[in-house]
C-alpha positions as CSV (number, residue, x, y, z in Angstrom):
1,M,13.1,12.3,28.9
2,A,14.3,9.5,26.7
3,Y,10.7,8.4,26.3
4,S,9.7,11.7,24.8
5,N,12.5,11.2,22.1
6,E,11.4,7.7,21.3
7,S,7.8,8.8,21.0
8,D,8.8,11.7,18.7
9,K,10.9,9.4,16.5
10,D,8.1,6.8,16.4
11,K,5.6,9.5,15.3
12,F,8.1,10.7,12.6
13,L,8.8,7.2,11.3
14,H,5.2,6.0,11.5
15,P,2.8,8.9,11.1
16,H,-0.9,8.3,11.1
17,G,-3.1,10.5,9.1
18,R,-6.5,11.6,10.5
19,Y,-9.5,9.6,9.4
20,Y,-12.4,11.6,7.9
21,G,-14.6,8.7,6.8
22,Q,-17.7,7.1,8.4
23,V,-16.7,6.2,11.9
24,K,-17.3,2.5,12.4
25,P,-14.8,0.1,14.1
26,E,-14.2,-1.9,10.8
27,N,-13.5,1.4,8.9
28,L,-11.0,2.5,11.5
29,V,-9.2,-0.8,11.6
30,F,-9.0,-0.9,7.7
31,N,-7.7,2.7,7.6
32,A,-5.0,1.7,10.1
33,N,-4.1,-1.3,7.9
34,L,-4.1,0.9,4.7
35,Q,-1.7,3.4,6.4
36,E,0.6,0.5,7.5
37,F,0.5,-0.8,3.9
38,T,1.4,2.5,2.5
39,Q,4.3,3.0,4.9
40,K,5.7,-0.4,4.1
41,V,5.5,0.1,0.4
42,G,7.3,3.4,0.8
43,Y,10.1,1.7,2.7
44,I,10.3,-1.2,0.0
45,T,10.3,1.3,-2.9
46,S,13.0,3.3,-1.1
47,L,15.2,0.3,-0.7
48,E,14.6,-0.8,-4.3
49,T,15.4,2.7,-5.6
50,S,18.7,2.8,-3.6
51,G,19.7,-0.6,-4.9
52,K,19.4,-2.5,-1.6
53,L,16.6,-4.6,-2.9
54,S,16.2,-6.2,-6.3
55,P,13.1,-5.1,-8.3
56,Q,11.8,-8.7,-8.2
57,D,12.2,-8.9,-4.4
58,A,10.4,-5.6,-4.0
59,Y,7.6,-6.6,-6.3
60,Q,7.2,-9.9,-4.4
61,Q,7.0,-8.0,-1.0
62,I,4.6,-5.5,-2.3
63,K,2.4,-8.2,-3.7
64,A,2.4,-10.1,-0.3
65,L,1.4,-6.9,1.4
66,W,-1.3,-6.3,-1.1
67,K,-2.7,-9.8,-0.4
68,Q,-2.7,-9.1,3.3
69,L,-4.6,-5.8,2.7
70,K,-7.2,-7.5,0.5
71,H,-7.6,-10.3,3.1
72,S,-8.1,-7.6,5.8
73,K,-10.7,-5.8,3.6
74,K,-12.6,-9.1,3.0
75,E,-12.5,-10.1,6.8
76,L,-13.6,-6.7,7.8
77,E,-16.5,-6.8,5.1
78,I,-15.5,-3.4,3.8
79,G,-17.5,-2.3,0.8
80,Q,-19.8,-5.3,0.9
81,E,-23.5,-4.8,0.8
82,P,-25.4,-5.9,4.0
83,P,-27.6,-8.9,3.3
84,T,-31.2,-8.0,2.5
85,S,-34.0,-9.7,4.2
86,A,-36.9,-10.9,2.0
């Protein structure tokens, strides 16, 4: 019974939206990364708003998360045109 409560709490704290885009492995992975990014940014902004995190620290953390997301996009080759053969 405790497992059910933990599962419910995890779903509440870390909800995942449904993916409606083109279903390809790299798109699904990037979507998961994007959702994780938005959740973490939400936590950081809440901590900053409540005064538990300085604006500069919040900015630095969000900037680091953004760099991770950009790196993920590049590694997964999201939005890049496939090479054309001549």
